[in-house]
N, C-alpha and C positions, 0 to 999 in steps of 0.2 A: 361676068358676075361682079357686082359691087360688093366690096367688103365693108364699106362704111357709107352711110347716108346721113347727111346733116340737114336738119330742117328746123324751122322756127316752131316752137311749141305753142306759145300763147297767141291765140287767134288763128292758128293754122290747124292744130290738132284738137285743142279745146276751145270752147266758147267761153272766154273769160270776160268779155265786154259786158254782157248782161249782168254778171255778178259784180263787176266793178261799179256799174251804174247803180245796182241795188244797194250796194254798200254805201255809196255816196248819198243816195236818197235817205237811207237810214241815219247816216251821220247828220245830215241836214236837219232831220226831224229831231234827233237827239239833242242837238245844239240850238234848236229853234232858229234855223237859218233858212233862207230861200233854197229850194231844191234845184240843183243844176239840171239842165236839160240833158237828155241822152245825146243830143247832137254835140253839146259842149263837152261832155265826158269823153265822147269818141275823139273829138278834136284834140284833146290834151294827152291822149294815149301816146306813150313813148317819150314824153317830156320828163325831165326830172320831177320827182314826186312833189317837192316843195312848189315848183312852178305850176304843176297841174292843180294842186290844191288851192294855191292862190288864185288861179283862174276860175276854178269852180266855186270858190267861196271868197269873192273879192271884198266883202265887208268884214272879214275876220282880221283882227289885229294879230300881231306876231305871236303873242302868247297863246291865243285861241287857235291860231293856225298850227302851232306846235302840238297842241292837244289833238287837233283833227288828224294830223299825220300819225301821231302815236296810236290813236284809236283806230285809224284806217288800217295800219299794219297789223294790229291785234285782231281786228274784226275779220280781215281777209284770211286769217288762219283758221277761222271757224268753218265747219262743214257747210253751213248755210251759203257761204260765199265761194265755195270751190267750184271751178268751172266744170262743165260737162263736155265729154268728147263729142265732136261733131258726128253726125250720122255716118256710118260705114267706116269710120277711122280704124276700128279694130280689124276689119276685114282687109283693108288696104295695107296696114302695117304688118299683117301676118303673112303676106305673100312673099 
């Protein structure tokens, strides 16, 4: 019997990618910038946030990029951007 199980939360237990993509779409619209593709957003997952945002918004100057990062962090705390459990996760974890 295992006493402790360690697993990755983000992308394993919850679907956060779709919410991260939605947030970056909304930021692009808010700042009137080109919307990054979902492929690009997926590609930068796991990179440092500044690098990921620079890649998704390459036309942003450093000041604007700083605003994007601050907005992204604040927006991702809103309920709208909270990830959903993948199907059957509750059942698997309750075993």
